[in-house]
C-alpha positions in Angstrom: -68.2 -11.4 -18.0 -70.8 -9.3 -20.2 -68.1 -7.3 -21.4 -65.5 -10.4 -22.5 -68.9 -11.4 -23.9 -69.7 -8.4 -26.1 -66.1 -8.0 -27.2 -66.5 -11.5 -28.7 -69.8 -11.0 -30.6 -67.9 -7.3 -31.6 -64.9 -9.2 -33.0 -67.3 -12.3 -34.6 -69.6 -9.8 -36.3 -66.8 -7.5 -37.6 -64.8 -10.2 -38.7 -67.9 -11.7 -40.6 -68.0 -8.8 -42.5 -64.7 -8.6 -43.7 -64.7 -12.0 -44.3 -67.8 -11.0 -47.0 -65.7 -8.5 -48.5 -62.9 -10.6 -49.0 -65.3 -13.7 -50.6 -66.8 -11.1 -52.5 -63.5 -9.9 -54.1 -62.0 -13.5 -54.4 -64.4 -15.0 -56.0 -64.7 -13.1 -58.7 -61.4 -13.9 -59.7 -63.1 -18.0 -60.0 -66.3 -16.4 -62.2 -63.6 -14.4 -64.7 -62.7 -18.0 -66.9 -66.8 -18.6 -67.1 -67.4 -14.6 -68.2 -64.8 -14.7 -70.6 -66.9 -17.8 -72.4 -70.1 -16.5 -71.8 -69.8 -13.1 -73.1 -66.6 -13.3 -74.9 -65.1 -9.4 -73.6 -62.2 -7.9 -74.8 -59.0 -7.9 -72.7 -60.2 -3.8 -71.8 -63.8 -5.1 -70.7 -62.4 -8.1 -68.4 -60.3 -5.2 -67.2 -63.6 -3.3 -66.5 -65.5 -6.1 -64.7 -62.8 -7.0 -62.5 -61.8 -2.9 -62.0 -65.6 -2.1 -60.9 -65.6 -3.6 -57.3 -62.3 -1.7 -56.6 -63.5 1.4 -57.7 -67.1 1.0 -55.8 -65.0 0.2 -53.0 -62.9 3.2 -53.6 -65.7 5.2 -53.5 -67.8 3.8 -50.8 -64.4 4.0 -48.3 -64.0 7.5 -49.1 -68.0 9.0 -48.6 -69.0 6.4 -46.1 -66.6 6.6 -43.7 -67.3 10.4 -43.2 -70.9 9.3 -43.0 -70.2 6.5 -40.2 -68.6 9.3 -38.3 -71.7 11.7 -38.7 -74.4 9.4 -38.2 -72.7 6.2 -35.7 -71.2 2.8 -36.6 -74.2 0.1 -35.8 -76.7 1.8 -38.5 -74.0 1.7 -41.0 -73.2 -1.7 -40.2 -76.9 -3.0 -40.6 -77.3 -1.2 -43.9 -74.1 -2.0 -45.2 -75.1 -5.8 -44.8 -78.5 -5.7 -46.4 -77.2 -3.7 -49.5 -74.6 -6.8 -49.5 -77.3 -9.4 -49.6 -79.7 -7.5 -52.3 -76.7 -7.0 -54.8 -74.8 -10.0 -54.7 -78.5 -11.4 -55.8 -78.4 -9.4 -58.6 -75.1 -9.3 -59.7 -75.8 -13.1 -60.1 -78.6 -12.1 -62.4 -76.6 -10.0 -64.6 -77.6 -10.2 -68.4 -74.5 -8.6 -70.7 -71.0 -6.7 -69.1 -72.7 -3.4 -68.7 -75.2 -4.9 -66.0 -72.6 -6.7 -64.7 -69.8 -4.0 -64.0 -73.3 -1.9 -62.6 -73.9 -4.7 -60.2 -69.7 -5.2 -59.3 -69.3 -1.4 -58.7 -72.1 -1.6 -56.5 -70.5 -4.3 -54.8 -67.8 -2.9 -54.4 -69.5 0.4 -52.7 -70.2 -1.8 -49.8 -67.0 -3.7 -49.5 -65.9 0.2 -49.2 -68.0 0.7 -46.9 -67.4 -1.9 -44.3 -63.7 -1.4 -44.4 -63.6 1.7 -42.4 -66.7 0.9 -40.3 -65.6 -2.0 -38.9 -61.8 -0.8 -38.1 -63.1 2.4 -36.5 -66.1 0.1 -34.2 -63.4 -2.5 -33.2 -60.8 0.2 -32.3 -63.5 2.0 -30.2 -65.0 -1.3 -28.5 -62.3 -3.5 -27.9 -59.9 -2.6 -25.1 -57.0 -1.2 -26.2 -54.3 -3.4 -25.0 -55.9 -6.2 -27.4 -56.8 -3.9 -30.7 -54.0 -4.6 -32.7 -54.5 -8.5 -31.8 -58.4 -8.8 -32.3 -58.0 -6.3 -35.3 -55.6 -8.8 -37.0 -57.5 -11.7 -36.3 -60.6 -10.2 -38.2 -58.1 -9.2 -41.7 -57.4 -13.6 -41.0 -60.9 -13.9 -41.7 -60.7 -11.4 -44.7 -57.9 -13.2 -46.5 -59.0 -16.8 -45.4 -62.1 -15.9 -47.2 -59.6 -16.2 -50.5 -59.3 -20.2 -49.8 -62.8 -20.7 -48.2 -64.2 -18.8 -51.3 -62.6 -20.4 -54.2 -63.3 -23.9 -52.2 -66.9 -23.2 -52.4 -66.7 -22.0 -55.9 -65.2 -25.2 -56.9 -67.8 -27.3 -54.8 -70.3 -25.2 -57.0 -68.6 -26.0 -59.9 -68.7 -29.8 -59.1 -72.5 -29.9 -58.4 -73.3 -27.8 -61.1 -70.7 -28.1 -64.1 -72.1 -26.0 -66.0 -71.6 -22.0 -67.9 -73.8 -20.7 -65.7 -72.5 -22.1 -62.4 -70.6 -18.6 -62.2 -73.8 -17.1 -61.0 -74.7 -19.3 -58.0 -71.0 -18.9 -56.9 -71.7 -14.5 -56.9 -75.1 -15.5 -55.2 -73.5 -17.1 -52.9 -72.1 -14.2 -51.2 -75.6 -13.4 -49.6 -75.3 -16.3 -47.1 -73.0 -15.0 -45.1 -74.3 -11.9 -45.3 -77.9 -12.5 -44.0 -76.0 -14.5 -41.0 -74.4 -11.4 -40.5 -77.3 -9.1 -40.4 -78.7 -11.1 -38.1 -75.5 -10.7 -36.0 -75.1 -7.1 -36.1 -79.0 -6.3 -35.5 -78.3 -7.5 -31.6 -74.7 -5.2 -31.2 -74.8 -1.7 -29.3 -73.8 1.5 -30.5 -70.1 2.2 -30.3 -69.8 3.8 -26.5 -66.9 6.1 -28.0 -68.7 7.4 -30.5 -71.6 8.1 -28.7 -69.4 10.2 -26.2 -68.0 12.4 -28.8 -70.9 12.5 -31.4 -72.0 16.4 -29.8 -68.9 17.3 -31.2 -69.8 15.7 -35.1 -72.9 18.2 -35.7 -74.3 17.3 -38.8 -75.8 20.7 -39.2 -72.5 22.7 -38.7 -72.0 23.6 -42.4 -68.3 23.4 -41.6 -68.8 19.4 -41.1 -69.0 19.4 -45.1 -65.6 20.3 -45.4 -64.8 16.5 -45.0 -61.4 16.0 -45.4 -60.0 19.4 -43.7 -58.4 17.9 -40.6 -56.7 14.7 -42.3 -54.9 17.3 -44.2 -53.9 19.8 -41.5 -50.7 19.9 -40.1 -51.3 17.5 -37.3 -52.4 14.5 -39.4 -50.2 15.4 -42.8 -48.2 12.9 -42.8 -50.3 10.3 -41.4 -52.6 10.5 -44.1 -50.4 10.7 -47.3 -48.2 7.9 -45.7 -51.5 5.9 -44.7 -53.1 6.5 -48.4 -49.7 6.3 -50.5 -48.3 2.3 -48.6 -52.0 1.1 -49.1 -52.4 2.6 -52.6 -49.4 0.9 -53.7 -49.8 -2.4 -52.7 -53.2 -2.6 -53.8 -52.2 -2.1 -57.2 -50.1 -5.3 -57.3 -52.3 -7.2 -54.6 -55.5 -6.9 -56.6 -53.9 -7.1 -60.1 -52.5 -10.3 -59.4 -55.4 -12.0 -57.0 -58.3 -11.0 -59.4 -56.5 -12.6 -62.3 -54.4 -15.7 -60.5 -56.5 -18.2 -62.7 -55.6 -16.3 -65.8 -52.0 -16.4 -64.8 -51.9 -20.1 -63.9 -53.3 -20.8 -67.6 -50.5 -18.8 -68.9 -48.0 -20.6 -66.9 -49.8 -23.9 -68.7 -51.9 -24.7 -65.2 -54.9 -25.5 -67.4 -54.0 -28.7 -68.8 -55.3 -29.4 -72.9 -59.0 -30.3 -72.8 -62.3 -28.8 -72.9 -63.3 -25.6 -70.8 -64.8 -27.5 -68.2 -62.0 -29.6 -67.6 -59.5 -26.7 -68.1 -61.7 -24.4 -65.5 -61.8 -27.2 -62.8 -57.7 -27.7 -62.7 -57.6 -23.6 -62.8 -59.9 -23.5 -59.6 -58.0 -26.2 -57.8 -54.5 -24.4 -58.8 -56.0 -21.3 -57.4 -57.2 -22.5 -54.4 -54.0 -24.1 -53.6 -52.1 -20.9 -53.9 -54.4 -18.9 -52.2 -54.3 -20.8 -49.0 -50.8 -19.0 -47.9 -52.6 -15.6 -48.6 -54.7 -17.0 -44.9 -51.2 -18.3 -43.6 -49.7 -15.2 -43.5 -52.3 -13.3 -42.2 -52.7 -16.1 -39.5 -48.8 -15.7 -39.0 -49.7 -12.0 -38.4 -51.9 -12.6 -35.3 -48.3 -14.0 -33.4 -46.1 -11.3 -34.8 -48.3 -8.0 -34.2 -47.7 -7.8 -30.4 -43.7 -8.7 -30.7 -42.7 -6.6 -33.3 -43.6 -3.0 -34.2 -46.2 -2.5 -37.2 -44.1 -0.4 -39.4 -41.1 -3.1 -39.5 -43.7 -5.5 -40.1 -44.8 -3.8 -43.1 -41.4 -3.2 -44.7 -40.8 -7.0 -44.3 -44.0 -7.6 -46.2 -43.3 -5.5 -48.8 -39.4 -6.7 -49.3 -40.5 -10.1 -49.6 -43.4 -9.7 -51.7 -41.3 -7.8 -54.0 -39.3 -10.9 -54.1 -42.2 -13.2 -54.9 -43.5 -10.9 -57.9 -39.7 -11.0 -59.5 -39.8 -14.5 -58.8 -43.0 -14.9 -60.7 -41.9 -12.6 -63.4 -38.7 -14.4 -64.6 -40.6 -17.7 -64.5 -42.1 -16.9 -67.9 -38.4 -16.7 -69.0 -37.5 -20.2 -68.3 -37.0 -22.4 -70.7 -38.3 -25.6 -69.0 -41.7 -26.2 -68.1 -40.8 -27.8 -65.1 -38.5 -25.2 -64.3 -41.4 -22.4 -65.2 -43.9 -23.9 -63.4 -42.0 -24.4 -59.7 -40.4 -20.7 -59.8 -44.2 -19.5 -60.9 -45.8 -21.7 -57.8 -42.9 -20.5 -55.3 -43.3 -16.6 -56.6 -47.1 -16.7 -55.6 -46.5 -18.6 -51.9 -43.9 -16.0 -51.3 -45.9 -12.8 -52.7 -49.4 -14.5 -51.3 -47.6 -15.2 -47.4 -45.4 -12.0 -47.2 -48.3 -9.7 -48.7 -50.6 -10.2 -46.1 -48.0 -11.3 -43.2 -46.9 -7.7 -43.3 -48.9 -4.7 -45.3 -52.0 -6.2 -45.4 -52.8 -6.4 -42.0 -50.9 -3.3 -41.1 -52.1 -1.0 -43.5 -55.6 -1.6 -42.2 -54.8 -1.6 -39.0 -52.4 1.7 -38.1 -55.2 4.3 -39.7 -57.6 2.7 -36.7 -55.2 3.3 -34.0 -53.8 6.3 -34.7 -56.7 8.8 -35.7 -59.0 10.7 -32.8 -62.0 9.1 -33.2 -64.3 12.2 -34.3 -62.2 11.5 -37.9 -61.1 7.8 -37.4 -63.5 6.7 -40.1 -63.2 9.6 -41.8 -59.5 9.1 -42.3 -60.0 5.0 -42.4 -61.8 5.4 -45.5 -59.6 7.8 -47.0 -56.8 5.7 -46.8 -59.1 2.1 -48.3 -60.4 4.5 -50.5 -57.0 5.8 -52.0 -56.1 1.8 -52.1 -59.1 0.4 -53.8 -58.4 3.2 -56.7 -54.8 1.6 -56.6 -56.7 -1.8 -57.1 -58.3 -0.2 -59.7 -55.5 0.8 -61.4 -53.8 -2.9 -61.4 -57.0 -4.3 -61.8 -58.3 -2.4 -65.4 -54.7 -3.1 -67.0 -53.3 -6.6 -65.8 -55.5 -8.0 -68.9 -54.2 -5.7 -71.3 
């Protein structure tokens, strides 16, 4: 009974961490129209604002995954959420584009930390026969944050219909982080990491060669495949997800009216298409044990491509109604399948296939590579 309750608590805590990661990244897509009006940034500056968090996530994943392998999972889990709370509040107080970029970079650093730490902790503390389903269910909450975060942003906007409401949207991510911080303090250290910690000697000079093992003949193929698939996925995924309101605006979804009316229309439209991010992740929970993970990833990539292709040709439609139908259909297809396949498996496979002593290091490197892709996709999308 204790083991079952502990597994449930571990899943709740790690899932909440991944929910916060998704919430922080997705809600920034809603703040973008407000920031445009308030600070009047250029296209390149908009790209830098949105790309700051993925860049921070790339650094956090690559560096902090290794730190977690060295000093343990629990201490990093707690530090990370404390970091989230502080930076979420500071980002809401941003006074210009530069300060906003810096705080978004730091919040991204926290997101990058959480990916390898949560994945490693789940893989080590959940029974092996249930790892895939537990990790997939945790990533479902990460994807659910896209719809929930946008819904909360819409509620905040309705309660405070002001140009300044974006500050409350960014600050709201501190609330689930505080809840997660309280719960994480009750967790034990990873039993498997403790059993291996003597092999991970911090004082050993060789341990400073962080990624030597990842590129050894034994793991090179895994490292390249995990990193490149995730890298390529995130170029398109974040290039689309963080600018969904802008793309919907280009499709004519903002309507004719003042800024506050247009913003309300865009938030509702973004919520509608992002619900399918959640549906795709939910469907993967049932598919993960019945289908090979690589096959699932291939299916997701193929249909995600098809969704993006439909979005792209929608702009050539001569009829506005056809434009909207194609645009929405493409979004739905892309959002569903990118999370039904690649969104889950890119996160799951490194946690399953790397050994304990380099699990967080390898997962962090793959996640960091992915967020470099997100940085590229995000910075160039507005331009």
